[in-house]
C-alpha positions in Angstrom: -142.8 -2.7 16.3 -140.1 -0.7 16.2 -141.4 3.2 16.7 -138.6 4.8 14.8 -139.7 2.6 11.7 -143.6 4.0 12.5 -141.9 7.7 12.1 -140.9 7.1 8.6 -143.6 4.6 7.2 -147.2 4.2 8.3 -148.8 0.9 6.7 -152.0 2.3 5.1 -155.5 1.6 7.0 -157.3 0.3 3.9 -157.8 -2.9 2.9 -157.8 -1.9 -0.8 -154.9 0.2 -0.4 -153.1 -2.5 1.0 -154.0 -5.2 -1.0 -152.7 -2.2 -4.2 -149.8 -2.5 -2.5 -149.0 -6.4 -2.3 -150.0 -6.7 -5.8 -147.3 -3.9 -7.0 -145.0 -6.0 -4.4 -145.6 -8.8 -6.7 -145.6 -7.0 -10.1 -142.3 -5.5 -9.4 -141.0 -9.7 -8.3 -142.4 -10.9 -11.1 -141.5 -8.6 -13.8 -137.2 -8.9 -12.0 -137.5 -12.4 -13.0 -138.2 -12.2 -15.9 -135.8 -10.0 -15.7 -133.1 -11.6 -14.4 -134.4 -14.6 -16.3 -133.4 -12.9 -19.7 -129.7 -11.6 -18.6 -129.4 -15.1 -18.1 -130.4 -16.5 -21.6 -128.1 -14.1 -23.1 -125.3 -14.8 -20.8 -126.2 -18.6 -21.4 -126.8 -18.4 -25.1 -123.1 -15.8 -25.6 -121.3 -18.6 -23.7 -122.9 -21.6 -25.9 -121.9 -19.3 -29.4 -118.9 -18.3 -28.3 -118.1 -22.2 -27.4 -119.3 -22.9 -31.1 -117.0 -20.2 -32.3 -113.7 -22.0 -30.8 -114.3 -25.0 -31.4 -114.9 -24.5 -34.4 -111.3 -22.6 -34.8 -109.5 -25.2 -32.9 -111.1 -27.8 -35.0 -110.1 -26.4 -38.4 -106.8 -25.1 -36.7 -107.5 -21.5 -37.8 -105.1 -18.5 -35.7 -102.1 -21.2 -35.1 -98.4 -20.2 -35.9 -96.6 -23.3 -35.9 -92.7 -22.8 -36.2 -89.6 -25.1 -36.3 -88.6 -22.5 -33.1 -91.1 -23.4 -31.0 -90.5 -25.7 -28.9 -87.9 -26.0 -25.4 -84.9 -23.2 -25.1 -81.8 -24.1 -24.3 -79.2 -21.6 -22.2 -76.8 -21.0 -19.6 -77.1 -19.6 -16.4 -74.8 -18.6 -13.6 -76.2 -18.0 -10.0 -75.0 -14.3 -9.1 -74.9 -13.4 -5.0 -75.1 -10.0 -4.0 -73.1 -10.7 -1.2 -69.1 -11.9 -1.8 -67.7 -14.6 0.8 -66.8 -13.3 4.0 -63.0 -16.0 3.0 -61.8 -14.0 0.4 -61.0 -11.7 3.2 
């Protein structure tokens, strides 16, 4: 074991204390896993509700404005060069 690490952390010598630390570690891991599952379930639930909402909105045609002016726009343009032709000189 690295001697620099031993000056900051010294594992307990008692087997009962070591067992306690192992149980605390397992408890923290289990709690983290369950919390992650809850967050994942909430995210999936929100995604499903949002998908249903958007699907119903699309089927009913809500929020769509149909205007006759929607379509291609006819434009005319001219290319303007910043430099003049050297032929004019």
